[in-house]
N, C-alpha and C positions, 0 to 999 in steps of 0.2 A: 475397434474404434479407439482412436487416440485423441489426445488433447494437447494443447500448448497454452502457455500463459503469456500475457502481455501486461507489463506493469506501466502504469501511467502516473507520473507525479503531476498533479493537476494544479495545486495551489499551495503556497506557503505564506501564511500571514494570519490576520485576525479573522475569525469565522464570520464576523459581521459583514465582511466584504466579499465573502464567497458567494458566487452566483449559482452554484450547483452543477450537477452532472446528470444528464439524461440519456436515455437509450432510444429516443425516437427514430434516429437514423442509423442505428448501429447495424453492422453486417449480420445477417442471419446465422452465420456460423459462430457468433458469440453466444454461448449458451448460459453463461453465468458471470456475475460481477461481485467482487468483494471489495467493499470500501474500507479504507483505513484513514485514521486521523489522529496520530499522536501529537501531544503538545511538545513543543521544542523550545530550547533556549538559544539555539544557533551555535552551541558549543559541542554538539554531538559529533562523534566520528561516524564513518560509514557503518561500522559494526554496531554502534549504538542504535542508529536509525533502523537497521534491519531487525535488530532485537525488539525495538519499540513497535515496529509495524507488526511483527508476529504476536507480540503481547497484546496489542490493540485488537487484532483480529480474533485471537483466541479468547479474549475476555467478553466477546459479544455472544449473546444467546443464540442468534442465528445470523452469522456473518455473510451468508451466501444469498444473493438475489438471483433466482433462476429466471432465465429469459427464454423467449420463443418456444422451441420444441421441448425444453427441459421443464417448463412450468407444470405440465401434466404427466410427465414420464418419470415414475418413481425409480425405475431401474437406471435411467440416465442420471438422475439426481444422485443416486448412490455412487455411481462411477465418478462423478464430478467430485463428490465429497472425498472419496479415496485419493483422487489425483491431487487435491489441494492439501497435500501434506506440508508441514513446516519446511522440510528439506526442498521440495519443489518450489515453494514460494521463495525461500532464501536464494536458490539458484536463479530464479527468474529476476529477482531484484538485482543480484550481482550482474547478470547479463545485461539488464537495462542500464546499469551504471558502468558497464564495460570494465568490470573488475577482472583483471587477468591474474593477479597475484595476491595471496593472502595478506601480504604486508600493506596493500592498498586499503584494507578494511580499517586500519588504524589512522587513516588520514581524516582530516576534517570533512564533514559532509557539506557544510555550508561555506561559501566563500564570501564572508562579510567583514566589514570593518570592525575593529576592536570596540568601537563605540556602540555598535549594534548588538553586541553579545549581552544576553541577559544574565543577571546574577541569580543562580539557582538557589542561593541561600537568602535572597531578599524576597519576602512575601509579596511586596508590592510589584516587583518585576514578574513574579510567577503567577500572580492573581489573574492577570490578563495575558496569558501566554499565547503566542501564535501557534498555529497548527500546521502540520505538513499533511495535506489532504491528497489522497490519491486512490487509485483503483487497480485491481487485478482482474483483468478480463480472461475468462476461460474460453478458448477457441476450440471448436470441435473440428478435428482434422478430417479432410475429405478422403 
């Protein structure tokens, strides 16, 4: 049994405006979902964002939401946990961002005007930081 990962960048902004993400109509082959939501200043590089996503996921007590057939199958859950390594997640994010070369990791993640960049040293700017909200879906290969 194999798995693949799909990374979805769903929203970037203030969480008050986020409408959420549901699985009501998700494909039955999606067996798990891992949410991430690091706070951002819009100054981050691609490498920073990848590291922040991994840190956010790894800081959660239970980051994996098991879906469909995985909800009641302990063996399948263990295989999913093993598959969701930092390296597999890192590679899935790079694939979603179409990163072909390591030098691309040091480019800015966000394409925003200078006026939109937040000052990381200013408590007022960072008190209400925007979030980069997304998901990693685990697909069970057929």
